[in-house]
PAKOLDO-395852 format. One record per residue: y, x, z of N, C-alpha, C in turn; residue in three letters. Coordinates in nm, 4 decimals. Each point is the difference from the previous one (the first is absolute). Layout:
<pts>
PT   n_north    n_east      n_up  ca_north   ca_east     ca_up   c_north    c_east      c_up   aa
PT         Y         X         Z         Y         X         Z         Y         X         Z  ALA
...
</pts>
This chain:
<pts>
PT   n_north    n_east      n_up  ca_north   ca_east     ca_up   c_north    c_east      c_up   aa
PT   -2.1590  -10.2612    2.3302   -0.0085   -0.0910   -0.1135    0.1213    0.0210   -0.0905  MET
PT   -0.0236    0.0303   -0.1242    0.1079    0.0221   -0.0963   -0.0186   -0.0947   -0.1180  SER
PT    0.1040   -0.0759   -0.0305   -0.0064   -0.0997   -0.1066    0.1119    0.0273   -0.1000  ILE
PT   -0.0345    0.0045   -0.1261    0.0988    0.0270   -0.1044    0.0337   -0.1292   -0.0736  HIS
PT    0.1291   -0.0224   -0.0213    0.0461   -0.1187   -0.0701    0.0478    0.0379   -0.1400  PHE
PT   -0.0192   -0.0893   -0.0935    0.0402    0.0235   -0.1381    0.1420   -0.0526   -0.0226  GLU
PT    0.0852    0.0866   -0.0580    0.1395   -0.0373   -0.0215    0.0147   -0.1174   -0.0961  LYS
PT   -0.0953   -0.0142   -0.0912    0.0104   -0.1029   -0.1031   -0.0363   -0.1394    0.0496  SER
PT   -0.0537   -0.0095    0.1218   -0.0424   -0.1292    0.0538    0.0925   -0.0443    0.1135  LYS
PT    0.0036   -0.1290    0.0230    0.0865   -0.0569    0.1038   -0.0462    0.0485    0.1372  VAL
PT    0.0919    0.0589    0.0754   -0.0371    0.0633    0.1259   -0.0487   -0.1015    0.1022  ILE
PT    0.0612   -0.1204    0.0041   -0.0429   -0.1001    0.0964   -0.1445   -0.0426   -0.0234  GLU
PT   -0.0406   -0.0094   -0.1264   -0.1380   -0.0367   -0.0307   -0.0965    0.1096    0.0433  GLU
PT    0.0416    0.1251   -0.0173   -0.0849    0.1117    0.0414   -0.0100    0.0075    0.1521  GLN
PT    0.1094   -0.0284    0.0679   -0.0033   -0.0030    0.1464   -0.0914   -0.1109    0.0503  LEU
PT    0.0105   -0.1177   -0.0608   -0.0862   -0.1111    0.0391   -0.1477    0.0377   -0.0173  TRP
PT   -0.0326    0.0633   -0.1123   -0.1365    0.0423   -0.0266   -0.0463    0.1032    0.1029  ARG
PT    0.0894    0.0873    0.0404   -0.0334    0.1016    0.0993   -0.0346   -0.0645    0.1346  THR
PT    0.0769   -0.1007    0.0401   -0.0278   -0.0676    0.1266   -0.1315   -0.0769   -0.0054  PHE
PT   -0.0367   -0.0458   -0.1195   -0.1290   -0.0680   -0.0162   -0.1144    0.1004    0.0075  VAL
PT    0.0172    0.1128   -0.0662   -0.1063    0.1010   -0.0061   -0.0167    0.0763    0.1316  ASP
PT    0.1075    0.0091    0.0778   -0.0047    0.0760    0.1255    0.0447   -0.0915    0.1151  TYR
PT   -0.0890   -0.0842    0.0481    0.0363   -0.0993    0.1037    0.0501    0.0620    0.1293  PRO
PT   -0.0240    0.1291    0.0203    0.0521    0.0637    0.1214    0.1523   -0.0080    0.0036  ILE
PT    0.0628   -0.0090   -0.1169    0.1458   -0.0080   -0.0070    0.0531   -0.1319    0.0557  LEU
PT   -0.0861   -0.0986    0.0116    0.0432   -0.1308    0.0501   -0.0103   -0.0105    0.1517  THR
PT   -0.0480    0.1057    0.0630   -0.0128   -0.0012    0.1462    0.1374    0.0031    0.0658  LYS
PT    0.0019   -0.0241    0.1279    0.1240    0.0073    0.0774    0.0198    0.1441    0.0475  SER
PT    0.1212    0.0528   -0.0192    0.0300    0.1376    0.0385    0.1161    0.0016    0.0992  PHE
PT   -0.0048    0.0959    0.0913    0.1089    0.0147    0.0960    0.1290    0.0437   -0.0695  ASP
PT   -0.0154    0.0800   -0.1027    0.1178    0.0521   -0.0701   -0.0344    0.0233   -0.1460  GLU
PT    0.0899   -0.0361   -0.0887   -0.0175    0.0236   -0.1438    0.1230    0.0736   -0.0507  VAL
PT   -0.0216    0.1137   -0.0662    0.1082    0.0773   -0.0596   -0.0188    0.0029   -0.1508  MET
PT    0.1020   -0.0394   -0.0729   -0.0021    0.0015   -0.1460    0.0915    0.1136   -0.0463  VAL
PT   -0.0512    0.0864   -0.0859    0.0774    0.1130   -0.0510    0.0279   -0.0225   -0.1478  ILE
PT    0.1260   -0.0136   -0.0346    0.0407   -0.0211   -0.1386    0.0214    0.1361   -0.0661  HIS
PT   -0.0843    0.0296   -0.0965    0.0046    0.1300   -0.0655    0.0703   -0.0149   -0.1347  ASP
PT    0.1315    0.0201    0.0001    0.0760    0.0026   -0.1249    0.1178    0.0951    0.0158  ASN
PT    0.0655    0.0301   -0.1093    0.1141    0.0924    0.0052    0.1330   -0.0728   -0.0147  ASN
PT    0.0013   -0.1295    0.0321    0.1241   -0.0786   -0.0032    0.0718    0.0173    0.1334  LEU
PT    0.0418    0.1228    0.0257    0.0564    0.0306    0.1314    0.1049    0.1097   -0.0076  ASN
PT    0.0782    0.0096    0.1061    0.1005    0.1048    0.0111    0.0248    0.0289    0.1477  SER
PT    0.0066    0.1288    0.0353    0.0254    0.0398    0.1383    0.1508    0.0116    0.0229  PHE
PT    0.0470   -0.0614    0.1087    0.1435   -0.0074    0.0275    0.0269    0.0476    0.1424  VAL
PT    0.0895    0.0976    0.0193    0.0355    0.0416    0.1363    0.0585   -0.1169    0.0788  PRO
PT   -0.0298   -0.0039    0.1282    0.0486   -0.1087    0.0847    0.1524   -0.0091   -0.0031  THR
PT    0.0665    0.1132   -0.0099    0.1471    0.0013   -0.0002    0.0589   -0.0704   -0.1216  SER
PT   -0.0783   -0.0147   -0.1065    0.0468   -0.0656   -0.1219   -0.0664   -0.1353   -0.0226  LEU
PT   -0.0785   -0.0438    0.0969   -0.0839   -0.1176   -0.0201    0.0679   -0.1275    0.0496  PHE
PT   -0.0090   -0.1046   -0.0819    0.0475   -0.1328    0.0387   -0.1034   -0.1006   -0.0483  ASP
PT   -0.0649   -0.0692    0.0928   -0.1077   -0.0926   -0.0342    0.0467   -0.1171   -0.0857  ALA
PT    0.1309   -0.0195   -0.0092    0.0525   -0.1099   -0.0808    0.0067    0.0344   -0.1489  ASN
PT   -0.0240    0.1249   -0.0343    0.0138    0.0429   -0.1389   -0.1236    0.0770   -0.0465  PHE
PT   -0.1177   -0.0514    0.0317   -0.1232    0.0714   -0.0325   -0.0163    0.0231   -0.1501  LEU
PT    0.0318   -0.0999   -0.0808   -0.0199    0.0121   -0.1453    0.0829    0.1131   -0.0588  ALA
PT    0.1168    0.0256    0.0569    0.0893    0.1013   -0.0557   -0.0588    0.1407    0.0081  SER
PT   -0.0897    0.0226    0.0956   -0.0594    0.1329    0.0145   -0.1039    0.0285   -0.1080  TYR
PT   -0.0487   -0.1037   -0.0651   -0.1061    0.0167   -0.0995    0.0482   -0.0143   -0.1442  LEU
PT    0.1178   -0.0547   -0.0204    0.0406   -0.0380   -0.1348    0.0208    0.1179   -0.0946  GLN
PT    0.0193    0.1199    0.0534    0.0258    0.1141   -0.0875   -0.1250    0.0804   -0.0351  TYR
PT   -0.1081   -0.0179    0.0748   -0.1211    0.0766   -0.0313   -0.1227   -0.0878   -0.0212  ASN
PT    0.0170   -0.1314    0.0099   -0.1125   -0.0928   -0.0153    0.0484   -0.1248   -0.0729  THR
PT   -0.0825   -0.0517   -0.0878    0.0336   -0.1243   -0.0689   -0.0271   -0.1161    0.0950  LYS
PT    0.1076   -0.0667    0.0412   -0.0136   -0.1118    0.0932    0.0594   -0.1268   -0.0614  VAL
PT   -0.0408   -0.1138    0.0549    0.0455   -0.1290   -0.0499    0.0604   -0.0810    0.1147  PHE
PT    0.0821   -0.0991   -0.0351    0.0643   -0.0822    0.1022   -0.1023   -0.0744    0.0858  GLU
PT   -0.1154   -0.0284   -0.0589   -0.1024   -0.0755    0.0726   -0.0869    0.0880    0.0896  THR
PT    0.0160    0.1315   -0.0070   -0.0818    0.0889    0.0825    0.0329   -0.0172    0.1480  ASP
PT   -0.1011    0.0224    0.0823    0.0178    0.0007    0.1445    0.0048    0.1448    0.0465  PHE
PT    0.0991    0.0327    0.0830    0.0175    0.1369    0.0470   -0.0193    0.0061    0.1515  PHE
PT   -0.0578    0.1093    0.0444   -0.0154    0.0220    0.1430    0.0091    0.1499    0.0266  THR
PT   -0.0214    0.0403    0.1233    0.0084    0.1433    0.0305   -0.0875    0.0346    0.1193  HIS
PT   -0.0430    0.1260    0.0028   -0.0710    0.0572    0.1144    0.0919    0.1002    0.0677  ASP
PT    0.0010   -0.0005    0.1302    0.0736    0.1008    0.0762   -0.0905    0.1214    0.0167  VAL
PT    0.0471    0.1166   -0.0411   -0.0790    0.1233    0.0115    0.0396    0.0688    0.1303  ILE
PT   -0.0664   -0.0371    0.1065    0.0332    0.0513    0.1338   -0.0759    0.1301    0.0246  PHE
PT    0.0634    0.1015    0.0573    0.1351    0.0066    0.0551    0.0988    0.0709   -0.0928  PRO
PT   -0.0127   -0.0154   -0.1289    0.0710    0.0848   -0.0952    0.1309   -0.0568   -0.0536  TYR
PT    0.0544   -0.1027    0.0660    0.1309   -0.0536   -0.0396    0.0039   -0.0311   -0.1495  GLU
PT   -0.1018   -0.0724   -0.0440   -0.0148   -0.0258   -0.1425   -0.0740   -0.1319   -0.0191  MET
PT    0.0301   -0.0681   -0.1093   -0.0658   -0.1254   -0.0339   -0.0548    0.0074   -0.1417  ASN
PT   -0.1122   -0.0638   -0.0212   -0.0579   -0.0095   -0.1338    0.0188   -0.1429   -0.0498  ASN
PT    0.0873   -0.0181   -0.0987    0.0261   -0.1312   -0.0583   -0.0959   -0.0191   -0.1168  VAL
PT   -0.0658   -0.1161   -0.0068   -0.1003   -0.0182   -0.1044   -0.0219   -0.1463   -0.0347  TYR
PT   -0.0722   -0.0201   -0.1095   -0.0384   -0.1332   -0.0460   -0.1493   -0.0165    0.0270  VAL
PT   -0.0379   -0.0844    0.0938   -0.1438   -0.0225    0.0244   -0.0587   -0.0933   -0.1053  PRO
PT   -0.1320   -0.0046   -0.0069   -0.0677   -0.0936   -0.0908   -0.0039   -0.1369    0.0681  PHE
PT    0.0977   -0.0831   -0.0292    0.0128   -0.1289    0.0683   -0.1196   -0.0901   -0.0279  VAL
PT   -0.0524    0.0056   -0.1221   -0.1148   -0.0859   -0.0324   -0.1222    0.0361    0.0836  ASN
PT   -0.0168    0.1279    0.0273   -0.1119    0.0424    0.0856    0.0238   -0.0445    0.1437  ILE
PT    0.1219    0.0182    0.0490    0.0314   -0.0458    0.1356   -0.0233   -0.1501    0.0143  ASN
PT    0.0416   -0.0765   -0.1006   -0.0174   -0.1455    0.0071   -0.1473   -0.0384    0.0023  ASN
PT   -0.0811    0.0698   -0.0788   -0.1437   -0.0272    0.0013   -0.0582    0.0288    0.1387  PHE
PT    0.0384    0.1134    0.0576   -0.0560    0.0396    0.1298    0.0486   -0.0897    0.1130  LEU
PT    0.1171   -0.0589   -0.0154    0.0480   -0.0936    0.1014   -0.0901   -0.1226    0.0102  LEU
PT   -0.0676   -0.0312   -0.1081   -0.0949   -0.1120    0.0031   -0.1326    0.0395    0.0637  ASP
PT   -0.0213    0.1314    0.0149   -0.1273    0.0482    0.0564    0.0129    0.0377    0.1471  GLN
PT    0.1155    0.0498    0.0393    0.0187    0.0489    0.1362    0.1229   -0.0666    0.0623  TYR
PT   -0.0055   -0.0216    0.1293    0.1126   -0.0624    0.0692    0.1236    0.0889   -0.0058  GLU
PT   -0.0213    0.1281    0.0138    0.1122    0.0927   -0.0034   -0.0496    0.1376   -0.0412  THR
PT    0.0886    0.0784   -0.0566   -0.0315    0.1397   -0.0322    0.1301    0.0775   -0.0156  PHE
PT   -0.0108    0.1300    0.0114    0.1138    0.0882   -0.0229   -0.0195    0.0705   -0.1329  GLU
PT    0.1088    0.0443   -0.0587   -0.0133    0.0750   -0.1251    0.1038    0.1114   -0.0073  TYR
PT   -0.0369    0.1038   -0.0746    0.0863    0.1156   -0.0210   -0.0136    0.0471   -0.1440  GLN
PT    0.0948    0.0830   -0.0401   -0.0119    0.0699   -0.1266   -0.0773    0.1292    0.0235  ASN
PT   -0.0924    0.0315   -0.0903   -0.0843    0.1188    0.0164    0.0824    0.1271    0.0123  ALA
PT    0.1127    0.0067   -0.0692    0.0800    0.1223    0.0023    0.0719    0.0206    0.1327  ASN
PT    0.0175   -0.1072    0.0774    0.0544    0.0154    0.1350   -0.0958    0.0810    0.0864  SER
PT   -0.1274   -0.0344   -0.0089   -0.1028    0.0710    0.0769   -0.0117    0.1439   -0.0487  ILE
PT   -0.0009    0.0162   -0.1316   -0.0148    0.1327   -0.0601    0.1105    0.0940    0.0464  LEU
PT    0.1239   -0.0425   -0.0165    0.1129    0.0876    0.0319    0.0072    0.0298    0.1491  VAL
PT   -0.0230   -0.0992    0.0840    0.0034    0.0255    0.1444   -0.1027    0.1046    0.0411  LYS
PT   -0.1208   -0.0106   -0.0517   -0.1038    0.0959    0.0366    0.0338    0.1409   -0.0472  GLN
PT    0.0571    0.0113   -0.1180    0.0349    0.1323   -0.0516    0.1188    0.0595    0.0753  LEU
PT    0.0923   -0.0828    0.0419    0.1086    0.0493    0.0849   -0.0545    0.0490    0.1337  LEU
PT   -0.0962   -0.0733    0.0542   -0.0645    0.0446    0.1248   -0.0649    0.1373   -0.0185  ASP
PT   -0.0681    0.0187   -0.1129   -0.0697    0.1264   -0.0257    0.0963    0.1181   -0.0164  LEU
PT    0.1238   -0.0290   -0.0368    0.0959    0.1079   -0.0283    0.0758    0.0480    0.1242  SER
PT   -0.0331   -0.0554    0.1154    0.0724    0.0364    0.1216   -0.0036    0.1503    0.0245  LYS
PT    0.1192    0.0569    0.0278    0.0184    0.1432    0.0316   -0.0335    0.0930   -0.1165  ASN
PT   -0.0058   -0.0539   -0.1211   -0.0250    0.0839   -0.1177    0.1282    0.0070   -0.0819  LYS
PT    0.0663    0.1142    0.0057    0.1317    0.0150   -0.0613   -0.0056    0.0187   -0.1515  GLU
PT   -0.1167    0.0351   -0.0519   -0.0104    0.0156   -0.1446   -0.0200   -0.1365   -0.0665  GLU
PT    0.0487   -0.0122   -0.1212   -0.0189   -0.1244   -0.0750   -0.1463   -0.0121   -0.0425  LYS
PT   -0.0510   -0.1224    0.0059   -0.1387   -0.0266   -0.0386   -0.0044   -0.1135   -0.1011  GLN
PT   -0.0885    0.0142   -0.0969   -0.0190   -0.1039   -0.1008   -0.1381   -0.0614    0.0196  VAL
PT   -0.0035   -0.1310    0.0174   -0.1257   -0.0738    0.0130   -0.0163   -0.0898   -0.1222  PHE
PT   -0.1206   -0.0005   -0.0558   -0.0274   -0.0820   -0.1182   -0.1170   -0.0924    0.0322  VAL
PT    0.0289   -0.1294    0.0035   -0.1016   -0.1013    0.0318   -0.0459   -0.0640   -0.1307  HIS
PT   -0.1239    0.0269   -0.0394   -0.0502   -0.0395   -0.1318   -0.0792   -0.1303    0.0093  ILE
PT    0.0368   -0.0948   -0.0847   -0.0736   -0.1243   -0.0122   -0.0313   -0.0237   -0.1479  GLN
PT   -0.0755   -0.1041   -0.0270   -0.0355   -0.0308   -0.1378    0.1251   -0.0378   -0.0782  LYS
PT    0.0302    0.0753   -0.1033    0.1082   -0.0246   -0.0941    0.1400    0.0291    0.0540  GLU
PT    0.0136    0.0316    0.1277    0.1321    0.0369    0.0512   -0.0159    0.0900    0.1220  HIS
PT    0.1057    0.0725    0.0309   -0.0022    0.0848    0.1193    0.1403    0.0080    0.0584  PHE
PT    0.0033    0.0338    0.1291    0.1264    0.0139    0.0703    0.0237    0.1469    0.0338  GLU
PT    0.1249    0.0423   -0.0136    0.0416    0.1321    0.0446    0.0955   -0.0181    0.1175  ILE
PT   -0.0307    0.0667    0.1101    0.0841   -0.0052    0.1194    0.0356    0.1433    0.0377  VAL
PT    0.1298    0.0276    0.0104    0.0464    0.1335    0.0394    0.0679   -0.0127    0.1356  VAL
PT   -0.0430    0.0819    0.0952    0.0522   -0.0083    0.1362    0.0319    0.1394    0.0534  VAL
PT    0.0807    0.0013    0.1036    0.0305    0.1234    0.0720    0.0295   -0.0356    0.1442  LYS
PT   -0.0873    0.0394    0.0900    0.0160   -0.0214    0.1435    0.0476   -0.1419    0.0309  ASN
PT   -0.0795   -0.0970   -0.0421    0.0213   -0.1425    0.0282    0.1245   -0.0580   -0.0680  GLN
PT    0.0440    0.0643   -0.1066    0.1058   -0.0544   -0.0849   -0.0593   -0.0321   -0.1368  GLN
PT    0.0259   -0.1196   -0.0486   -0.0476   -0.0399   -0.1327    0.1006    0.0481   -0.1041  LEU
PT   -0.0435    0.0907   -0.0872    0.0870    0.0536   -0.1040   -0.0150   -0.0755   -0.1316  LEU
PT   -0.1211   -0.0503   -0.0249   -0.0229   -0.0745   -0.1244   -0.1255   -0.0841    0.0120  LEU
PT    0.0086   -0.1191   -0.0563   -0.1180   -0.0831   -0.0225    0.0104   -0.0558   -0.1407  PHE
PT   -0.1092    0.0116   -0.0752   -0.0014   -0.0593   -0.1340   -0.1432   -0.0324   -0.0387  ASN
PT   -0.0139   -0.0951   -0.0912   -0.1310   -0.0423   -0.0488   -0.0016    0.0119   -0.1518  SER
PT   -0.1114    0.0480   -0.0546   -0.0116    0.0230   -0.1434   -0.1282   -0.0610   -0.0547  PHE
PT    0.0097   -0.0564   -0.1190   -0.1173   -0.0454   -0.0738   -0.0554    0.1190   -0.0791  GLN
PT   -0.1325    0.0107   -0.0129   -0.0576    0.1089   -0.0777   -0.1271   -0.0473   -0.0706  TYR
PT   -0.0336    0.0692   -0.1077   -0.1245   -0.0262   -0.0725   -0.0884    0.1236   -0.0079  ASN
PT    0.0613    0.1164   -0.0120   -0.0734    0.1246   -0.0217    0.0378    0.1036    0.1057  THR
PT   -0.0819    0.1031    0.0153    0.0367    0.1090    0.0902    0.1324    0.0652   -0.0394  PRO
PT    0.0299    0.0011   -0.1300    0.1253    0.0590   -0.0473    0.1206   -0.0821    0.0481  GLU
PT   -0.0140   -0.1326   -0.0021    0.1056   -0.0855    0.0571    0.0209    0.0343    0.1468  ASP
PT   -0.1103    0.0120    0.0692    0.0009    0.0240    0.1443    0.0763    0.1281    0.0352  PHE
PT   -0.0352    0.1102   -0.0625    0.0641    0.1269    0.0343    0.1445    0.0038   -0.0484  ILE
PT    0.0289   -0.0679   -0.1102    0.1380   -0.0037   -0.0494    0.0928   -0.0592    0.1059  TYR
PT   -0.0378   -0.1122    0.0586    0.0865   -0.0653    0.0980    0.0142    0.0825    0.1273  PHE
PT   -0.1058    0.0684    0.0385    0.0100    0.0860    0.1189    0.0953    0.1161   -0.0268  ILE
PT   -0.0158    0.0662   -0.1133    0.0868    0.1134   -0.0328    0.1440   -0.0453   -0.0231  LEU
PT    0.0167   -0.1175   -0.0592    0.1344   -0.0548   -0.0209    0.0681   -0.0252    0.1345  PHE
PT   -0.0744   -0.0546    0.0956    0.0554   -0.0241    0.1331    0.0398    0.1316    0.0663  THR
PT   -0.0856    0.0995   -0.0109    0.0314    0.1316    0.0572    0.1268    0.0573   -0.0626  CYS
PT    0.0127   -0.0152   -0.1296    0.1188    0.0513   -0.0693    0.1266   -0.0697    0.0484  GLU
PT   -0.0069   -0.1330    0.0136    0.1174   -0.0762    0.0424    0.0447    0.0369    0.1406  GLN
PT   -0.0957    0.0349    0.0852    0.0315    0.0359    0.1384    0.0103    0.1507    0.0198  LEU
PT   -0.0086    0.0737   -0.1108    0.0068    0.1466    0.0032   -0.1069    0.0589    0.0931  GLN
PT   -0.1198   -0.0514   -0.0162   -0.1150    0.0507    0.0746   -0.0818    0.0896   -0.0917  LEU
PT   -0.0327    0.1168    0.0461   -0.0707    0.0993   -0.0806   -0.1508   -0.0251    0.0061  ASN
PT   -0.0661   -0.0297   -0.1132   -0.1456   -0.0227   -0.0002   -0.0804    0.1209    0.0467  PRO
PT    0.0637    0.1164    0.0025   -0.0680    0.1192    0.0474   -0.0063    0.0069    0.1527  GLU
PT    0.0883   -0.0733    0.0666    0.0075    0.0123    0.1458   -0.0132   -0.1323    0.0753  THR
PT    0.0336   -0.1114   -0.0622   -0.0016   -0.1279    0.0708   -0.1429   -0.0441    0.0322  ILE
PT   -0.0160   -0.0634    0.1167   -0.1298   -0.0546    0.0389   -0.0148   -0.1407   -0.0564  SER
PT   -0.1054   -0.0216   -0.0792   -0.0296   -0.1310   -0.0573   -0.1379   -0.0423    0.0488  VAL
PT   -0.0066   -0.1151    0.0664   -0.1256   -0.0481    0.0569   -0.0380   -0.1331   -0.0645  GLN
PT   -0.1221   -0.0061   -0.0506   -0.0489   -0.1174   -0.0711   -0.0949   -0.0807    0.0886  LEU
PT    0.0061   -0.1307   -0.0140   -0.0962   -0.0863    0.0693   -0.0039   -0.1338   -0.0721  PHE
PT   -0.0856   -0.0885    0.0479   -0.0228   -0.1253   -0.0716   -0.1247    0.0137   -0.0859  GLY
PT    0.0076   -0.0526   -0.1195   -0.1148   -0.0024   -0.0909   -0.0119    0.1324   -0.0749  ASN
PT   -0.0414    0.1047    0.0695   -0.0122    0.1315   -0.0641   -0.0975    0.0877    0.0775  CYS
PT   -0.0480    0.1020   -0.0673   -0.0866    0.1006    0.0608    0.0210    0.1305   -0.0751  SER
PT   -0.0540    0.1076    0.0530    0.0160    0.1295   -0.0656   -0.0702    0.0063   -0.1350  GLU
PT   -0.0887   -0.0955   -0.0269   -0.0762    0.0017   -0.1242    0.0674   -0.0752   -0.1145  LYS
PT    0.1002   -0.0832    0.0303    0.0545   -0.0817   -0.1074    0.1111    0.0725   -0.0758  ASP
PT    0.0321   -0.0531   -0.1162    0.0928    0.0656   -0.0918    0.1417    0.0060    0.0552  ALA
PT    0.0373   -0.0954    0.0830    0.1366   -0.0047    0.0519    0.0236    0.1113    0.1025  PHE
PT   -0.0991    0.0220    0.0850    0.0126    0.1118    0.0941    0.0012    0.1326   -0.0755  TYR
PT   -0.0872    0.0135   -0.0981   -0.0111    0.1268   -0.0731    0.1280    0.0350   -0.0738  LYS
PT    0.0652   -0.0980   -0.0622    0.1220    0.0316   -0.0736    0.1154    0.0291    0.0962  ILE
PT    0.0025   -0.0678    0.1152    0.1025    0.0294    0.0997   -0.0193    0.1412    0.0559  ALA
PT   -0.1247    0.0355    0.0260   -0.0311    0.1325    0.0529    0.0360    0.1088   -0.1015  PHE
PT   -0.0084   -0.0323   -0.1280    0.0311    0.0960   -0.1056    0.1478    0.0344   -0.0034  LYS
PT    0.0863   -0.0994    0.0222    0.1441    0.0203   -0.0155    0.0746    0.0178    0.1320  TYR
PT   -0.0643   -0.0295    0.1119    0.0657    0.0113    0.1304   -0.0836    0.0928    0.0870  ILE
PT    0.0613    0.1088    0.0414   -0.0755    0.1038    0.0704   -0.0565   -0.0486    0.1331  ARG
PT    0.0807   -0.0719    0.0765   -0.0418   -0.0429    0.1344   -0.0338   -0.1489   -0.0016  ASN
PT   -0.1046   -0.0358   -0.0726   -0.0428   -0.1394   -0.0141   -0.1351   -0.0178    0.0699  CYS
PT   -0.0072   -0.0948    0.0913   -0.1231   -0.0235    0.0758   -0.0209   -0.1499    0.0189  THR
PT   -0.1197   -0.0355    0.0418   -0.0232   -0.1351    0.0480    0.0551   -0.0110    0.1421  LEU
PT    0.0545   -0.1137    0.0335    0.0557   -0.0207    0.1330   -0.1090    0.0176    0.1059  LEU
PT    0.0280    0.0822    0.0994   -0.0956    0.0252    0.1080    0.0090   -0.1126    0.1028  ASP
PT   -0.1021   -0.0812    0.0053   -0.0034   -0.1126    0.0953   -0.1193    0.0134    0.0944  VAL
PT   -0.0504    0.1214    0.0147   -0.1252    0.0213    0.0742    0.0100   -0.0447    0.1460  SER
PT    0.1154    0.0237    0.0646    0.0129   -0.0391    0.1414   -0.0074   -0.1518    0.0164  ASN
PT    0.0748   -0.0718   -0.0814    0.0001   -0.1463    0.0085   -0.1356   -0.0560   -0.0429  LYS
PT   -0.0618    0.0610   -0.1010   -0.1315   -0.0461   -0.0454   -0.1036    0.0125    0.1113  ALA
PT    0.0097    0.1081    0.0774   -0.0930    0.0195    0.1116    0.0195   -0.1071    0.1072  SER
PT    0.1263   -0.0332    0.0271    0.0297   -0.1034    0.1007   -0.0541   -0.1363   -0.0444  ILE
PT    0.0163   -0.0301   -0.1293   -0.0429   -0.1295   -0.0534   -0.1480   -0.0021   -0.0374  LEU
PT   -0.0635    0.1169    0.0054   -0.1411    0.0138   -0.0351   -0.0265   -0.0417   -0.1451  ASP
PT    0.0854    0.0488   -0.0897   -0.0194   -0.0190   -0.1437    0.0156    0.1356   -0.0672  VAL
PT   -0.0413    0.0093   -0.1250    0.0150    0.1257   -0.0723    0.1452    0.0190   -0.0423  SER
PT    0.0397    0.1239   -0.0220    0.1349    0.0284   -0.0478    0.0239   -0.0641   -0.1360  SER
PT   -0.1022   -0.0020   -0.0838    0.0127   -0.0623   -0.1313    0.0290   -0.1489    0.0128  THR
PT   -0.0725   -0.0669    0.0884    0.0213   -0.1436    0.0227    0.1419   -0.0265    0.0500  GLU
PT    0.0473    0.0823    0.0917    0.1327   -0.0194    0.0573    0.1093    0.0269   -0.1028  LEU
PT   -0.0177    0.1048   -0.0809    0.0991    0.0268   -0.1055    0.0033   -0.1136   -0.1025  ARG
PT   -0.1180   -0.0503   -0.0362   -0.0075   -0.1056   -0.1017    0.0635   -0.1302    0.0465  ASN
PT   -0.0086   -0.0280    0.1305    0.0515   -0.1257    0.0549    0.1027    0.0298    0.1097  HIS
PT    0.0892    0.0912   -0.0290    0.0960    0.0496    0.0987    0.0845   -0.1120    0.0588  PHE
PT    0.0528   -0.0861   -0.0834    0.0874   -0.1078    0.0477   -0.0787   -0.0998    0.0847  ILE
PT   -0.1180   -0.0351   -0.0456   -0.0822   -0.0970    0.0734   -0.0325    0.0501    0.1404  LEU
PT   -0.0383    0.1269    0.0121   -0.0380    0.0538    0.1307    0.1205    0.0191    0.0930  TYR
PT    0.1205    0.0023   -0.0559    0.1187    0.0185    0.0832    0.0798   -0.1284    0.0177  HIS
PT   -0.0565   -0.1115   -0.0438    0.0733   -0.1265    0.0129   -0.0262   -0.0643    0.1370  SER
</pts>
């Protein structure tokens, strides 16, 4: 079940309508996981992390306010924390629906899974997770996070510009670096085609082994990568 919400409308009203339209959501569940998908986050090594100063980790790369609520996910076993701003209004609404639930930032799940995939791979890898109107770039090397960033885009030209700009900043050669795309993309869409045009080793992320275990198609798993790994 996939439900799209309109940015121009009050989210609590849309959530209420969703619970009315889909009464299965009102059932009792053994476990409820809420995934906050936003880029109001920053990854911090454990050696530099202090839970008493969460806001300070975000103030230089994210617009934050004194009234914001900050929390963090522990990225185990990678000695790293993801500090972020959850959607408090959504959490408050769900607290009225469920006795208890857990929540995470989507990028915590994303980065952990990509670090897992990079085990024993000494070459640098670029992963691009494409969503509607924004995408994430994650660069890793043998379970080390070298870069995480999120970009807004409108056109395929925006998309490839940010990828090539990231490669330039990290001195990665588009002729040799491995770039793997997943999320809302396929070999037929304009974003894959323009990436393939400018990056020699550009492919869709191979998830065939995990897809077979979960008994879903590779396309389904790539499109909902975070959901299936939460």
